C-alpha positions in Angstrom: 203.5 154.9 64.2 205.5 151.8 64.4 209.3 151.9 64.7 211.5 154.8 65.7 212.2 157.8 63.5 215.6 157.0 63.2 214.5 153.3 61.9 211.8 154.8 59.6 214.2 157.2 58.0 216.6 154.4 57.4 214.1 152.3 56.0 212.9 155.2 53.6 216.2 155.9 52.5 216.4 152.2 51.4 213.2 152.6 49.5 214.7 155.7 47.5 217.8 154.0 46.9 215.9 151.1 45.1 213.7 153.7 43.2 217.0 155.5 42.2 217.8 153.3 39.2 214.3 154.0 37.4 215.2 157.7 37.6 216.1 159.1 34.2 217.3 162.8 33.4 214.5 164.9 32.2 214.6 165.9 28.4 211.3 168.1 28.1 211.1 171.8 28.5 212.3 172.7 32.0 209.6 174.5 34.5 210.2 178.2 35.7 208.2 177.9 39.1 210.4 176.6 41.8 209.2 173.2 44.0 208.2 174.9 47.4 208.8 171.8 49.2 212.3 171.2 48.0 213.9 174.6 47.5 215.8 175.7 50.6 214.4 172.5 52.4 216.6 171.8 55.4 215.6 168.1 54.6 217.4 168.3 51.3 220.1 169.9 52.6 220.6 167.5 55.6 220.6 164.6 52.8 223.4 166.3 50.9 221.1 166.8 47.9 221.1 170.4 47.7 223.8 171.2 45.2 224.1 169.9 41.8 221.4 167.5 42.2 218.1 167.2 39.7 214.9 168.0 41.1 213.2 164.7 40.6 215.8 163.1 42.7 215.4 165.8 45.6 211.7 165.6 45.5 211.7 161.7 45.9 213.6 162.1 48.8 211.8 165.1 50.4 208.4 163.4 49.7 209.5 160.1 51.6 210.6 162.2 54.6 207.5 163.9 54.5 205.4 160.5 54.9 207.3 160.2 57.9 206.8 163.3 59.3 202.8 163.3 58.7 202.6 159.9 60.1 204.1 161.1 63.5 202.1 164.2 63.5 198.8 162.3 62.9 199.6 159.8 65.7 200.6 162.6 67.8 197.0 164.6 66.8 194.7 161.4 67.3 196.4 160.7 70.8 196.6 164.3 72.2 194.7 166.9 70.0 190.8 165.6 69.9 189.4 169.1 68.3 192.0 169.1 65.7 191.4 165.4 65.0 187.6 166.0 64.6 188.2 169.0 62.3 190.6 166.7 60.0 188.2 164.0 59.9 185.4 166.4 58.8 187.5 167.7 56.1 188.3 164.2 55.2 184.9 163.5 54.7 184.2 166.4 52.4 187.0 166.0 50.5 185.6 162.0 50.1 182.7 163.4 47.9 185.1 164.5 45.4 184.9 162.2 42.3 188.1 163.1 40.7 191.2 163.7 42.9 194.2 163.5 40.2 196.8 164.5 43.0 196.1 161.7 45.5 197.2 158.0 45.5 200.6 158.9 43.7 203.9 157.2 44.5 206.1 159.5 46.8 208.4 160.1 43.7 205.3 161.9 41.6 203.5 163.3 44.8 203.2 167.1 45.2 204.6 167.7 41.8 202.6 170.3 39.5 199.8 168.2 37.6 199.9 170.1 34.6 202.7 171.5 32.6 203.3 175.3 32.1 201.5 176.7 29.5 203.2 178.0 26.3 202.2 181.0 24.7 199.9 180.6 21.8 199.3 177.2 22.4 196.1 177.1 25.1 195.2 173.6 26.7 191.9 172.4 26.0 191.5 171.5 29.7 194.1 170.9 32.6 193.8 168.2 35.3 193.6 171.0 37.9 190.4 172.8 36.5 188.9 169.2 36.2 189.7 168.9 39.7 188.3 172.0 40.6 185.2 171.7 38.9 184.4 168.3 40.3 185.1 169.5 43.8 182.6 172.2 43.3 179.8 169.7 41.8 180.2 167.5 44.6 180.6 170.0 47.4 178.3 168.9 50.7 176.8 171.4 52.5 179.4 173.6 54.6 179.8 172.6 58.4 178.2 174.6 61.4 180.5 177.6 61.9 182.7 177.3 65.0 182.2 179.7 68.0 185.3 182.2 68.7 186.1 179.8 71.8 186.3 176.7 69.5 188.2 178.8 66.9 190.9 179.8 69.8 191.3 176.3 70.8 191.9 174.8 67.5 194.6 177.5 66.9 196.3 176.2 70.0 196.3 172.7 69.3 197.5 173.6 65.5 200.3 175.3 67.1 200.6 172.2 69.1 200.9 170.0 66.3 202.9 172.5 64.3 205.6 172.5 66.8 205.3 168.6 67.2 206.1 168.7 63.4 209.4 171.0 63.7 210.7 168.5 66.4 210.1 165.5 64.2 211.6 167.2 61.6 214.6 168.0 63.2 215.3 164.5 64.3 214.7 163.2 60.6 217.3 166.0 59.4 219.6 164.6 62.0 219.1 160.9 60.9 219.3 161.8 57.3 223.0 163.3 58.1 224.0 160.0 59.1 222.5 158.4 56.0 224.4 160.6 53.8 227.4 158.7 52.8 224.7 156.0 51.4 222.7 158.8 49.9 226.1 160.4 48.1 227.0 156.9 47.0 223.8 156.2 45.1 223.9 159.8 43.7 227.6 159.3 42.4 226.8 155.9 41.1 223.3 156.0 39.5 222.5 159.7 39.0 225.9 161.5 37.8 226.6 158.9 35.2 223.5 159.5 33.6 223.9 163.3 33.5 227.5 162.7 32.3 226.3 160.9 29.7 223.5 163.2 28.6 225.7 166.1 28.2 228.3 163.9 26.3 225.4 163.0 23.6 224.4 166.8 23.8 228.1 167.6 22.8 228.3 165.2 19.9 224.9 166.5 18.6 226.4 170.1 18.8 229.7 168.7 16.8 227.7 166.9 14.2 228.5 167.9 10.6 224.8 168.0 10.3 224.1 170.7 12.6 223.5 173.8 10.9 226.4 175.7 10.4 228.9 172.8 11.0 
């Protein structure tokens, strides 16, 4: 991985700030499911985005930091964990046979989000992207690999633990650097996000006070 973690975090915060003016408040029906990547995330807390910040803004930051952590762990795995590296490559080869992968190749701001909206009572979907992807994966699935021996399983578990521990170390470094970047992040939120929310609330209030509103 090129550059230090600190430099990568600063670079991705730059990218997030360039994206931020394109963010718009959502006006569709809100979701009831919590985003497992953002809710309670130490990365979101370190960036100062844990309170009164729309999820789309949080998610864009979270996924950009995930790029840094994933790249660092991939590099560590390639250099130090041959068994895990081999299993990952086998998994990637199997995935490459899937003809339809709607969740891949998305920009960081959209990656990791639910592919389909939540269903509404009495209004079933004709199809969902998740169902199409699952069907395509089942139709194109290659033969399963040879089963691992118990010794191989134990060795891979040990390497997975090493990779997890390394990911936690990188995550802590990312959080420390995000805390240093917090003034820039907060300035972006206060100058770009908060005015849009204030305008949205003002528009809603004016509509509720309209003489055309029932009972007005």
